[in-house]
NUGU-759624 format. One line per field, with one value per residue (C-alpha): residue number from 1; residue in three letters; x, y, z. Coordinates in steps of 0.5 Angstrom, whole numbers, plus 500, padded with zeros to 3 digits. Layout:
<nodes>
rovo <- [NUM	...];
tido <- [Ala	...];
X <- [X	...];
Y <- [Y	...];
Z <- [Z	...];
</nodes>
This chain:
<nodes>
rovo <- [1	2	3	4	5	6	7	8	9	10	11	12	13	14	15	16	17	18	19	20	21	22	23	24	25	26	27	28	29	30	31	32	33	34	35	36	37	38	39	40	41	42	43	44	45	46	47	48	49	50	51	52	53	54	55	56	57	58	59	60	61	62	63	64	65	66	67	68	69	70	71	72	73	74	75	76	77	78	79	80	81	82	83	84	85	86	87	88	89	90	91	92	93	94	95	96	97	98	99	100	101	102	103	104	105	106	107	108	109	110	111	112	113	114	115	116	117	118	119	120	121	122	123	124	125	126	127	128	129	130	131	132	133	134	135	136	137	138	139	140	141	142	143	144	145	146	147	148	149	150	151	152	153	154	155	156	157	158	159	160	161	162	163	164	165	166	167	168	169	170	171	172	173	174	175	176	177	178	179	180	181	182	183	184	185	186	187	188	189	190	191	192	193	194	195	196	197	198	199	200	201	202	203	204	205	206	207	208	209	210	211	212	213	214	215	216	217	218	219	220	221	222	223	224	225	226	227	228	229	230	231	232	233	234	235	236	237	238	239	240	241	242	243	244	245	246	247	248	249	250	251	252	253	254	255	256	257	258	259	260	261	262	263	264	265	266	267	268	269	270	271	272	273	274	275	276	277	278	279	280	281	282	283	284	285	286	287	288	289	290	291	292	293	294	295	296	297	298	299	300	301	302	303	304	305	306	307	308	309	310	311	312	313	314	315	316	317	318	319	320	321	322	323	324	325	326	327	328	329	330	331	332	333	334	335	336	337	338	339	340	341	342	343	344	345	346	347	348	349	350	351	352	353	354	355	356	357	358	359	360	361	362	363	364	365	366	367	368	369	370	371	372	373	374	375	376	377	378	379	380	381	382	383	384	385	386	387	388	389	390	391	392	393	394	395	396	397	398	399	400	401	402	403	404	405	406	407	408	409	410	411	412	413	414	415	416	417	418	419	420	421	422	423	424	425	426	427	428	429	430	431	432	433	434	435	436	437	438	439	440	441	442	443	444	445	446	447	448	449	450	451	452	453	454	455	456	457	458	459	460	461	462	463	464	465	466	467	468	469	470	471	472	473	474	475	476	477	478	479	480	481	482	483	484	485	486	487	488	489	490	491	492	493	494	495	496	497	498	499	500];
tido <- [Met	Ser	Glu	Asp	Ser	Arg	Tyr	Glu	Ala	Val	Cys	Ser	Arg	Asp	Ala	Arg	Phe	Asp	Gly	Val	Phe	Phe	Phe	Ala	Val	Ala	Thr	Thr	Gly	Ile	Tyr	Cys	Arg	Pro	Ser	Cys	Pro	Ala	Val	Thr	Pro	Arg	Arg	Gly	Asn	Val	Arg	Phe	Phe	Ala	Thr	Ala	Ala	Ala	Ala	Gln	Gly	Ala	Gly	Phe	Arg	Ala	Cys	Arg	Arg	Cys	Arg	Pro	Asp	Ala	Val	Pro	Gly	Ser	Ala	Glu	Trp	Asn	Ala	Arg	Ala	Asp	Ala	Val	Gly	Arg	Ala	Met	Arg	Leu	Ile	Gly	Asp	Gly	Val	Val	Asp	Arg	Glu	Gly	Val	Ala	Gly	Leu	Ala	Ala	Arg	Leu	Gly	Tyr	Ser	Ala	Arg	Gln	Val	Gln	Arg	Gln	Leu	Asn	Ala	Glu	Leu	Gly	Ala	Gly	Pro	Ile	Ala	Leu	Ala	Arg	Ala	Gln	Arg	Gly	His	Thr	Ala	Arg	Ile	Leu	Leu	Gln	Thr	Thr	Glu	Met	Gln	Val	Ala	Glu	Val	Ala	Phe	Ala	Ala	Gly	Phe	Ala	Ser	Val	Arg	Gln	Phe	Asn	Asp	Thr	Ile	His	Glu	Ile	Tyr	Ala	Leu	Thr	Pro	Ser	Glu	Leu	Arg	Ala	Ala	Arg	Pro	Gly	Arg	Gln	Ser	Arg	Phe	Gly	Ser	Val	Gly	Ser	Val	Gly	Ser	Val	Gly	Pro	Ala	Ala	Ala	Val	Ala	Ala	Gln	Gly	Ala	Ser	Gly	Gly	Ile	Pro	Leu	Arg	Leu	Ala	Tyr	Arg	Gly	Ala	Tyr	Asp	Thr	Gly	Gln	Val	Phe	Asp	His	Leu	Ala	His	Arg	Ala	Val	Thr	Gly	Ile	Glu	Glu	Leu	Thr	Gly	Glu	Arg	Gly	Thr	Arg	Thr	Tyr	Arg	Arg	Thr	Leu	Arg	Leu	Pro	His	Gly	His	Gly	Val	Ala	Glu	Val	Gly	Glu	Ala	Thr	Gly	Ala	Gly	Gly	Trp	Leu	Glu	Cys	Arg	Leu	His	Leu	Ser	Glu	Leu	Arg	Asp	Leu	Thr	Thr	Ala	Thr	Gln	Arg	Ile	Arg	Arg	Leu	Phe	Asp	Leu	Asp	Ala	Asp	Pro	Tyr	Ala	Val	Ala	Asp	Arg	Leu	Gly	Ala	Asp	Pro	Leu	Met	Arg	Gly	Leu	Val	Glu	Arg	Arg	Pro	Gly	Leu	Arg	Ala	Pro	Gly	Thr	Ala	Asp	Pro	His	Glu	Leu	Ala	Val	Arg	Ala	Val	Leu	Gly	Gln	Gln	Ile	Thr	Val	Ala	Ala	Gly	Arg	Arg	Leu	Gly	Gly	Asp	Leu	Val	Ala	Ala	Tyr	Gly	Glu	Pro	Leu	Pro	Ala	Pro	Ser	Gly	Gly	Leu	Thr	His	Leu	Phe	Pro	His	Ala	Ala	Asp	Leu	Ala	Glu	Ala	Ser	Leu	Gly	Gly	Ile	Gly	Met	Pro	Glu	Ser	Arg	Arg	Ala	Thr	Leu	Arg	Thr	Leu	Ala	Thr	Ala	Leu	Ala	Asp	Gly	Thr	Val	Arg	Leu	Asp	Pro	Gly	Ala	Asp	Arg	Asp	Ala	Thr	Glu	Lys	Asp	Leu	Gln	Gly	Leu	Arg	Gly	Ile	Gly	Pro	Trp	Thr	Ala	Gly	Tyr	Ile	Arg	Met	Arg	Ala	Leu	Gly	Asp	Pro	Asp	Val	Leu	Leu	Glu	Gly	Asp	Val	Ala	Val	Arg	Ala	Ala	Ala	Arg	Arg	Ala	Gly	Ile	Ser	Leu	Gln	Asp	Ala	Glu	Ala	Trp	Arg	Pro	Trp	Arg	Ser	Tyr	Ala	Met	His	His	Leu	Trp	Asn	Gly	Gly	Asp	Arg];
X <- [734	735	735	742	744	740	743	751	748	746	754	757	752	751	747	745	739	737	729	730	729	730	732	729	732	727	731	731	724	728	727	733	735	741	747	746	752	750	753	751	745	746	743	738	736	734	727	727	721	719	717	717	710	711	716	712	705	710	711	717	719	724	732	733	740	739	733	729	723	729	731	730	724	725	726	723	715	717	720	713	708	703	698	702	707	702	699	705	706	699	701	706	702	697	691	689	689	685	681	681	682	676	679	685	682	678	685	687	681	680	676	678	679	684	688	688	690	695	699	699	701	707	708	707	702	695	694	692	698	703	698	699	708	708	703	708	713	710	708	716	717	712	714	722	721	715	712	705	701	701	694	695	700	696	691	696	700	693	690	683	684	689	688	691	696	699	698	702	709	708	709	712	718	717	716	711	710	713	718	720	721	725	729	730	737	740	745	746	745	743	737	737	738	736	736	739	741	735	729	729	730	729	728	727	720	716	708	703	701	709	709	715	721	717	720	726	728	734	731	735	738	742	749	752	748	749	746	749	746	740	740	742	736	731	735	733	727	725	718	718	713	713	720	727	734	739	746	753	754	754	751	744	737	732	725	718	711	707	699	697	691	690	693	699	706	713	720	726	732	739	744	750	750	751	756	751	747	742	739	736	730	725	717	713	705	699	696	701	697	699	707	707	704	709	715	713	713	719	722	720	722	729	729	731	728	732	737	744	747	743	742	750	750	745	747	755	753	753	761	758	754	760	763	758	755	762	763	756	756	749	746	738	732	727	720	716	712	706	704	698	703	709	703	701	709	711	705	707	714	713	718	721	727	727	728	721	718	721	718	711	710	712	707	701	703	702	695	692	695	693	696	700	698	703	709	716	722	721	715	708	704	701	701	695	688	687	679	682	686	680	676	680	681	689	689	694	700	704	703	699	692	693	697	693	687	692	692	686	684	689	687	680	682	686	680	674	679	679	686	690	697	697	702	698	696	697	702	701	694	695	700	696	689	695	697	690	689	690	696	700	704	709	715	710	706	714	717	710	710	717	717	709	710	716	717	725	724	722	726	723	728	725	729	734	739	738	739	745	749	748	751	757	757	757	751	745	738	736	740	736	732	739	738	730	728	732	731	730	736	740	737	740	746	746	742	749	754	760	759	758];
Y <- [106	105	112	110	109	117	119	117	121	127	127	126	132	126	131	123	124	131	130	122	123	130	130	136	138	138	144	149	147	147	142	141	137	132	135	142	146	147	144	137	136	130	123	124	131	128	126	123	125	122	129	136	136	130	135	141	138	136	143	144	150	150	152	158	156	149	150	144	145	147	139	135	129	122	118	112	116	115	108	106	102	102	107	112	112	114	119	122	124	126	131	134	135	139	135	136	144	143	137	135	130	127	128	125	118	118	118	112	108	108	112	118	115	110	114	119	113	109	117	119	111	111	118	122	126	126	129	136	136	135	139	145	144	145	151	154	152	156	161	163	163	168	173	172	174	178	184	181	183	179	176	176	170	167	166	165	159	156	157	159	165	170	167	160	163	168	162	157	162	163	156	153	160	163	169	174	173	180	178	173	178	182	176	173	172	175	171	172	167	168	169	174	174	168	165	159	153	148	153	161	168	176	178	184	186	182	184	180	175	173	176	181	178	171	167	165	158	153	146	141	135	131	127	128	130	129	135	134	127	130	137	132	127	134	137	131	130	138	139	146	151	148	147	150	150	156	157	153	147	146	154	151	153	149	153	149	151	149	146	148	147	154	157	157	157	158	155	155	151	152	147	150	147	150	149	146	142	146	148	154	155	162	160	165	163	166	164	164	159	154	155	148	144	147	147	139	138	141	137	130	132	133	127	132	127	121	118	117	113	108	107	107	101	098	097	097	090	087	086	088	095	098	100	104	107	109	113	117	118	122	120	122	119	124	124	129	135	134	126	127	129	125	119	122	123	116	114	118	117	109	105	112	115	121	126	124	124	131	133	130	133	140	139	137	142	148	145	144	146	152	159	162	170	173	168	167	167	160	158	159	154	149	142	139	137	130	132	136	131	125	128	132	128	129	128	134	130	126	119	112	112	106	111	117	111	109	117	118	111	113	121	119	114	120	124	120	118	111	111	115	118	123	121	117	112	105	103	096	097	103	099	094	099	102	095	093	100	097	099	100	096	093	098	105	102	101	108	111	108	110	117	119	115	116	109	108	101	099	096	095	088	089	096	094	100	097	090	092	096	090	084	089	090	083	084	079	082	076	078	084	083	084	091	092	098	102	098	104	108	101	101	109	107	102	108	112	107	109	110	117];
Z <- [761	769	773	775	767	768	772	769	763	767	770	764	760	754	749	746	751	749	748	750	758	762	769	775	781	788	790	785	783	775	770	764	759	760	757	762	763	771	776	777	783	789	786	792	789	782	779	772	767	760	757	759	760	766	769	768	771	777	778	775	771	765	765	762	761	757	754	755	751	745	744	738	739	741	736	740	738	730	731	735	733	739	740	745	740	735	740	740	733	733	738	736	729	733	733	741	739	733	734	741	746	742	735	737	741	734	730	734	735	742	747	750	757	754	752	757	761	756	756	764	766	761	760	766	762	759	752	755	758	753	748	753	754	746	746	751	746	741	745	747	739	738	743	741	734	734	736	736	742	748	747	739	741	746	741	736	740	741	748	749	754	756	763	761	757	763	768	762	762	769	771	765	766	772	769	765	758	758	762	757	751	754	757	749	747	741	737	730	723	716	717	722	729	733	740	744	740	737	739	736	739	736	730	726	728	723	722	727	721	720	712	713	715	717	723	724	728	729	728	733	732	735	734	726	721	714	710	703	703	705	701	694	696	696	690	686	686	687	684	680	683	690	691	690	691	691	692	692	694	702	703	700	702	700	700	699	699	705	705	714	717	718	711	707	708	705	709	708	711	710	708	713	720	727	732	736	732	728	721	721	718	716	716	713	714	713	719	726	729	723	726	731	726	720	724	726	719	717	722	719	712	714	719	725	731	728	734	730	735	736	728	728	734	731	724	725	729	722	719	713	713	718	713	709	717	719	711	712	719	721	715	714	712	710	710	707	709	706	706	701	696	698	695	689	687	689	684	678	678	679	674	670	673	678	673	669	675	677	670	672	678	675	669	675	680	673	671	678	684	688	686	691	693	690	688	693	688	684	688	685	687	693	691	688	693	693	691	686	683	684	679	674	666	668	661	660	664	660	663	660	662	667	671	671	673	678	681	680	685	690	690	691	698	700	699	702	708	705	705	712	712	718	723	727	722	723	719	717	715	711	707	707	704	699	695	695	691	684	680	687	689	694	693	691	698	702	700	703	708	710	707	708	715	717	719	721	719	712	707	699	698	690	690	683	687	694	690	687	691	697	692	691	699	699	705	704	704	708	714	715	720	724	722	726	728	723	716	713	713	712	706	705	706	701	696	698	699	697	688	689];
</nodes>
């Protein structure tokens, strides 16, 4: 987009571009999302930024009215396979907080200086600034949803010191932590009292470790969102012990366990959507340091950073695809909250029905999963570690020995790092590495690439259901090149192509 087209989006308060870019007003020192309802500033006073971190680095503070730190992420980072796109996915997962810039660079295969230079050149902010902006958002969540002491919030959000925390909060919000807590909004939701659209707000007092009431969130998305399609997809594949759905269709709640860097958690996501474009969620975490990572992983599972406008424009340009796209506005391509789990489950489900794959998954969890300290409803375990499966006989699981051997081979490759499935993995290299493992073919490798690595441009041309749906619709898969970079969404449209 040119700066003039960005300004046109600001003038029309176009929510399609929330998270795609930010604008700041020189006369007020404030930066906003494009859909901010405030009076439109004069063109000469406006500056544009690719990220909130870049706006903060230029000395602007977040607008208290539109909450620009609470927008969906840009779909560009999921679509891009270059170093910048991979870096943004890793920073979102909290890698810089856990491993520093050196750890980020090592995962990307570049030097720290190269990563710093590339991010600064394209985004106007380096990895430390991007991670710092994310920590500031996490701190606001904790300040406005828990009764933790300010010092506890600082370290739980990932800050190295209380002074650094205080300086960052004041720079981003022009408030002290205590003032930010006092300014929390309060709107009711099914999970309790929450805050501004797309973010979070106050709940009943939560214990310092987030144990009793959990942390209520509003997970923002852009455009239409087909909740029925996503929740049906999860319901058909829910594995006993680690996942469950409760309630009636339209008001269901999806619950699952999470294995996180510092501990474990339970996530609850409601099917009903908010008028402003969000899903209600509650996170119960054993370690609040995992809040940022847990939130990002649930966002990937529900594909909340997608750009349905761009998908519809590209796929709808195909006359034969247009009907499918118009029939299912807001269709998503669900990802995963745990890439290793998804890969194991993909191998379990090879060449059998979805229901049979669910049963095998439940047997695997019961035999090798890590029990929760205390059950939570129907949730009893964390999914098994890859290292544990690599050394297991798997004899009690109803599979042929060849499938058990493939599963052990995959688990070994995941455990020793031969195959990497982190958000910044090179997708082409990973797919090639997967197909190099005995027993894993193109369909399984492509499916893992689509869901575990969040690639929006995968088409499983050999998938029987996709080919059958394409024949019924008169669509030739030879024309699929025109659907790039959104072929994963085209495949989900074919899977959901009007038969139901």
